[in-house]
C-alpha positions in Angstrom: 0.0 0.0 0.0 1.2 3.5 -0.8 1.6 5.7 2.1 1.5 9.4 1.4 0.8 11.3 4.6 2.7 14.2 5.9 5.1 15.0 3.0 6.7 18.3 3.7 8.2 21.3 1.6 11.7 22.3 2.5 13.6 25.3 1.1 17.3 26.3 1.3 18.6 29.9 1.4 22.0 31.4 1.4 23.9 34.6 1.2 26.2 34.7 -1.9 26.2 30.9 -2.1 27.7 30.5 1.3 26.2 29.5 4.7 23.2 27.5 3.5 20.2 27.3 5.8 17.3 24.8 5.5 13.8 25.8 6.5 10.7 23.7 6.5 7.9 25.6 4.9 5.2 23.3 5.9 4.6 21.3 9.0 1.3 19.5 9.0 -0.3 16.1 8.7 -1.5 16.4 5.0 0.5 15.6 1.9 2.2 18.6 0.3 3.0 17.9 -3.3 4.5 19.2 -6.5 6.4 22.3 -5.3 7.5 24.9 -7.9 9.7 28.0 -7.4 10.0 31.3 -9.2 12.3 34.2 -8.5 12.7 37.8 -9.6 15.3 40.0 -8.0 15.4 39.6 -4.3 11.8 38.0 -4.2 11.2 34.2 -4.4 7.8 32.4 -4.3 7.3 28.6 -3.6 4.0 27.2 -4.5 2.6 23.7 -3.8 -0.5 21.5 -3.6 -1.8 20.5 -0.2 -4.1 17.5 -0.7 -6.0 14.9 1.3 -8.4 12.0 0.5 -11.1 10.4 2.5 -9.6 6.9 2.5 -6.6 4.7 1.6 -8.6 3.0 -1.2 -9.1 6.5 -2.9 -5.6 8.0 -2.1 -5.2 9.9 -5.4 -8.8 11.1 -5.4 -8.1 14.2 -3.2 -11.8 14.5 -2.4 -11.3 15.9 1.1 -8.9 18.6 0.3 -7.1 20.0 -2.8 -5.6 23.4 -2.3 -2.8 25.6 -3.7 -0.5 27.1 -1.0 2.5 29.5 -1.3 5.1 31.2 0.7 7.2 34.3 -0.4 10.8 34.9 0.5 11.5 38.7 0.6 13.8 40.9 2.7 15.6 37.8 4.2 12.5 36.1 5.6 9.7 33.8 4.6 6.1 35.1 4.9 3.2 33.3 6.3 1.3 30.8 4.2 
């Protein structure tokens, strides 16, 4: 059986390619899937799907929840989701 609960989104930031820091952008009990990243200047956005199904037999149905979430990195900090 495929188990797909609580996958999380993690990002890495650095200053001039040095001193990399990892930060968990999500921390929940639902699967977070398919992250994409876009950047322009000093601003970065990460977008992903947050999904959930009603049962293991319909794990890819996402009938309970299917939402788009995002976080923006700007001025050295991640914003709220």
